[in-house]
C-alpha positions, 0 to 999 in steps of 0.5 A: 780168776783161772789157774793156767796149770793146776799146782799145790804148794805146801810146808810141813810144820816147823819146816824151813822150806816149802815144796811146789808140786806142778802139773804142767798139762792136762786135768788132775786125776779125778777119784771117786774113792780113797781106795783108788789112791793106792794106784796114784802118786801126787798132791791130793785134795779130797772133799768132805763128801765125794761127788761127781762135781767134787771128786778127790783131785790128785795133782800130778807131780810133773815138776817138784821144786823145793823153795826156802822159807827162811826169809819169811817173817811176820814183818817181811810178809804184808798183805793189801787192804781189803774191802770190809766184811759183808754186813750179814751178821744177823743172817749168819747168826740166824742160820747158825741158830737154826742149824744148831737147834736142829743138830742139838735136838738129834743129840738130845734124842739120843741119835748121836753121841757127838755131831759136828756143825760147820758154817761158812762166812764170805768176805770180799776179796781184794784182787791185788792180793795173790793166793800165793802171797796169802800162803807166804803170810800163813807160813810166816804166821803159823810155824806149827801148822801144815800150810797148803795152797792148791789150785783146782781145775775150776779156777779156785784155790783152797788155802789151809793152815791145819794142825790135824794129821790124818795120815803121815808116814812111809812104807809100813810105819805110820802116824795119825792123831786124834785132835779135838777140844778147843780153847782160845788163848788170851793175854799172857797165855799167847806167850806159851804153848797152852801149859795153863789150859784147864779142860772142861769135861765136854772137851775131854769127852769130845777128844776121847770119842775121836781117840776111841774111834781111831783105835778101833779102826787101827785094830783092823789094819795095824799091828804094834800100834801105840797111843800116847796122850792126850796132851795140850797142843797149840795151833795159832791162837788156839789149843787142842787136846791131842793123842798120837798113834804110831803103828805098822800096817798089816802086810796085806793092808793098803793105805787107801783102804785105811783112809777109807775107814778113817775119813772123815774122822769123828773130829769133823763128822760125829758118832755114829760116823756114817749116820752123822755124815748123812745127817750133816750132808742133808741138814747143814746150811752151807755145803762144806765142799773141800773144808774138813776133807783132807789134802797133802802129798801122797807117795811123793818120794816115798812119803805121805803127809795128809792133813785134815783141811781145817782152818781153811778158805776157798779163794774165788774171783771176788770173795773169800769163803772161810769155814769153821766147825765145832763138835756138839755134845749134849751140854753144848751151848749155842753161844759158846759153839758160835764163839769157837767157830769165830776163834777158828776162823781168825786163823784165816781172817788174820791173813786177809786183814791189814797187818 
């Protein structure tokens, strides 16, 4: 599978239309740092770890088209039958247990107050199901989420249905969120927005770590910043704790420099952030690639909408690679953390199994 031209298509939460960004010639711009974003405009796809092989890609907006989504619905968007999932559950569990033990030992020893452990699962792909079709289904199933599909120069696609804003705004007025803590909705709870959720101390503490880190970052770059929350928000069949930050950038502050400080957030990394990041890169069983990086339009029509690449998958010629992770604290239990990643993967699994 190879993309003729690189492109991205996205839909903002609760929007009735999608936006297609097409680069009609050449390779997207390769960046080595978030600070370089101040000089460019386009659709950005950033990895968890920036390397020569995995740069920040900026898809140039040679053509921008608005496409209506009002005709999309659960009933009107169907997906073809797929081959069964690989029978490697025992291997997956073994690898995750090994990683969990190694990561949790570091927390117990006091090296981290929080660290995020992620994993990847491969599912065979039905080549008759196009990536664009999966994007359309995601738009129909997940109206609350940011949905994006990006075609990269290596011929692969990344599809995300994510609830987490990294940076949103225009000019000097900006918005970001601290999103952490996870609970799965079941039964009658799926009819609401998570109003009955009762949060554990572990989830509340995890969310507070992220909110405190963001507040510390904003003190360096912003004025008049205000925090609201936390509150419970729904994302597909899950709910999370969310705090919202609105702020004005200092006159001499640059968006790229702020991104460099925010990314990756403790929600996908840990604390202390740099030390946690290095440990994850050296010890996690499967490289994250573009999972838990960020994507979205940057500076298009004067607006920026960047989201953390959660609930996402890489679409290859013959496989889907689904990614999910969770924050570990001292009282984390392996089985509970595994089930949390399973629940998060369900957002993408629902797109590639029979309706």
